[in-house]
C-alpha positions, 0 to 999 in steps of 0.5 A: 582404474574404472572398476575401482572408481565407485569404491573411492567415490562412495564415501563422497556420495555418502557425505553428500547424502548426509549433507543434503539430509542435514540441510533438509532437516535444518530447513524443515526445522526452520519451517516448523519453528516459523509455523510454531511462532506464526501459526496458520497462514494469514490472509492479507487483503490488497486492493488495486491502488495505483503503484501500491498494487496493480496487475501487469501481464497477469502478475500483481506488482507494486509497493505492497506485494513487494512489502508483503513478500519481504515481510514474509521472508523476514518474519517467517510468517506465511502471508497469503495475498487476497486481492479484492475491491477496497470496500469489500476488504474493509468489510471483511476485515471488520467481520474478522474474515481478513487477518491483515489489511494494507495501505491504511491510515490510522483511525480510532474506529479501526484501532478498536478492531486491529493493531496499526503497524506503520511503514510509510506515508501517503500524500493526497494532491489536488489535480485540476484541469489547466483551464481552471487552474488560474488562481488556485493554490489550495482546496479552499480556493476551489471551495470559493470558485462556484463554477468548479466541481471536485471529484472524490472517491467514495469511502476515502478519508484523508485524516486532514482538513480535506475531509471537512472541505469535501463535506462542505462541497458535497452539501452544496452539490459541488463535489461528486463521488466516483467508485474508483480512481480510474472512473475519477480520472475519466471524469477529469479527462472529460471535464465532468469534474474540473478538480480531483483529490488523489493520493500520489501513488494513484495519480503518478501511475494514472499519468504514466499510463496516459489515463490523466492528460499530460497538461493536468495541473498537480498542486501540493495544497497546504490542506493535504499533509502526508499521512502515516500509512500502515498495516492493520492486523486483526486482533480478533483473529491474530494472537498478540505474539503473532502480531509482534512477530510481524511488527519487529521485522516491519519496523526493521524494514523502515529503519534500514531504508528498505521501505523508502528504497521501494518507494523510490523504485515505484514513485521515483526519487523526486516524488519520494523525497517530496513526500518524505520531506513534507512528512518529516517536517510535520 
């Protein structure tokens, strides 16, 4: 009985080998098809942007790393995350050294370089020290209060009325630049500035991490409407067919609720609902 067992199991083993070979060929065929459709791997610039992208125990986490992983899975395109400071990412995208840049507002200047693929929203809020918050309901109120200084991050635009008001405060030396949001939160904590404009993905994480005092007042000011957020795909380095290969599944991720659920996991249900309701009410 023991001696004859190999003879009976040989066909099963051959079948298993053929099945594994068939699966390997199928996977190889799918990979080749994706490579043919998408071409080379694309370099995707991602910056440290609060809950958008951040490091935790040596790993990059957040909304954008998860979104890019899901987009790669659905599109079949190889998307390689390249983490770099925001200013450098923008410069390298403009030079054609980066294929995709994330967490972008749509602007005419960037439209000349890339194709905008929307997926979500961002919402700027006014953060103000509690001892300065009395009577403040808008950024215009800050402008009218000569004792208040506003902190902003250099190079950040909001595509809203905020930009003009910030320029006004800069001219009269009542706005102060910071290199990044961590530095800005430190200035607010030390009362070097009494108010600051920050996107919700940043201030939610900074507050959770204890980098913004718990008593800081966060105001949903009328000047700061939610803005569509998306990817820009570089037209000088990425063929139109390849862009469409990513645009279709990204649109599906929005329609089937994947993106919104990802916002909820990171921002929380209340903050996500506030942002989406305001955006859809525009």
